N, C-alpha and C positions, 0 to 999 in steps of 0.2 A: 504494500500499500504506500502510495507516494503522498507524504504529508509534510507540512512545514516543520522545522526543528521544535517550534513552540507547541504545535499540536502533538507531536510525538512525545515531548516531555509531559504533557498533560495526560496523554494515554498511558505512559509508563507510571505516572503517579497514581492513576486510578487502578492500574494492574497491581502495583504493590499493596494498595489499600485493600483491594478486594480479594487478593490471592489468586487472581486469574492466571491460568497457565501461559496464555498468549495474548498479544495485542489484538489479534483478530477475535478472540473471545470477549475481550473488553468491548470491542466495537459492535459485535453482534448483540450483546446484552444492552448496550447503550441504544442501539436501533430498535430493539424490542420495547424498551421503556419509552422511548420517543414516540413510537407507533401507538402505544397504549395511551399516552397522554393526548395525542392527536385525535384518536378515536373518541376519547371522553369528551374532548372539546367539541367535536363534530356533532356529538349527540346532545350537546348542551350540558354535559356533566362537568364535575370537578375533580381534581386530584387534591386531597386534603393531607397536609403534613401535620403530624402530632409532635410537638416539641416536648423534651424531657420534663418540663414543668406541667404538662398536660394541656397547655394552650394549643390552639389549632390555627393553621392558616392555609389558605389556598395557594397551590403551587402555580406560580406564574413564570413561564419561561419563554413564552412566545409574546 
């Protein structure tokens, strides 16, 4: 996969945090999550994040 050095650094950081075996695995999981968010938005749904203190917020990435 041809990406900028900055993008590769971010992928490698996520790989370390997640324990993924390869950068492709990170990319595939990221795409699956992105698709889930897009599907929720398309159906007028929301993705809710729950913080450690119990408060909740809507995920807004787009």
